[in-house]
C-alpha angles and dihedrals in degrees: 000000000000121000125246121253113295119245098040115110111210128174114252095260093040091048091054093049092047092048091050094051093046091048093050093049093048092047092052091048095236102123120137089254090059112100092218090058092052093048091051092051091049090051091053090048094048096043096100090051091052091050091052092049092049092049090053093047096052097071091047092051092047092050092051091048091051090051091051092051091048092051091049093050092047091051092050095045110110119239109248128196118241112245136191111226113319098325122062116246102245134157109226123179105212095185094057091044094051088050089062095054094080107175115045096033131089138169130223137175122222133197122222113291091014114143117239095183135338134235109273096026116131112278102226105133146044119229130213124198110224095173135357135026133289132195128205117212135183125205121204125219089262092054098257111146127211130185109223100176143010112201133190139194113314095031129116127217135178090048091137089089089069089061093052102267107157095196135033111259094205141027121250123210135167119255093191138003102308141180112212130189117211117206117189117234096249093047091049093050091049091049092051091050097045102038116053092187090058091048092051093049093048092048090051089053092050092050093050090047091052091051089050092052092050091049090050091052093050089047091052093048103044111018130079121247090253092057091044090054092048091050092048093052091050091050091049088053089055092248113170094015131106116285131023124327113259101225094183116065121192115255108288129191117244089223088064091049090049091051092050096044093043101236140095127290091242091058090049090051091050094051094044090055089047092052090048093053091049090051095244094122140016127200125185109138090334136031115254116196123199124205088239086078085079088076089072090061096041101042103031 
């Protein structure tokens, strides 16, 4: 046992306690002269500073981690194409595409009143109007004829074969000089499967055609024959469609107008003369339609 420092006078009991404590500290190697003891004391003294530094570093670390995650998510996000509504806004040139089909596609020119196909013929092809106008008519067993559609350039017809129709339900004939592309059923199905742009364009046409049929049905049920005639003339002039309004319509038979409107030829003649006197239309070699004809539909 080592002795306590010389020169300090302790009582007997106090000297023993002091000697015991000094001896135990020296034996454990924790005297003030020991480096470990000094390091421990400095750690205790600097502990508040370490807590402050760690508290300041946590938000910085979290912010950097969030940035890394955001960059990763952005890099993995797939590139999507901007669309308008449900159908993507694409520009698809049908003429150029049909020219690439080769087998299964043919072109033909038709004069006015020429028959493209008749009601009851085999439905084995889809037709596309490149130029001109086409009407679809249905004849009843008693010989009564009705016009169910008047189509223009950019429209398809005969698409019922794609749904399994074995025969054509209507006759198709040219209303003016027309150029028609005929696409066989197999070639059309293959084109729709292999070319998404063609499928989207064809689906857009079918949807617009369905909307047109519903509007025609509502017009037939609730509007007068005068309003139906005014609406038909505006549609023939391309009113409300893309592009400029075609004010001059090729010569059209009043019997065809009567079949489409669902009235007699005499009533059509009466309304046409009325529209002419009011300045809504002009016909001298061709039928010229003015936008003022819309007043008949709005204010009837």
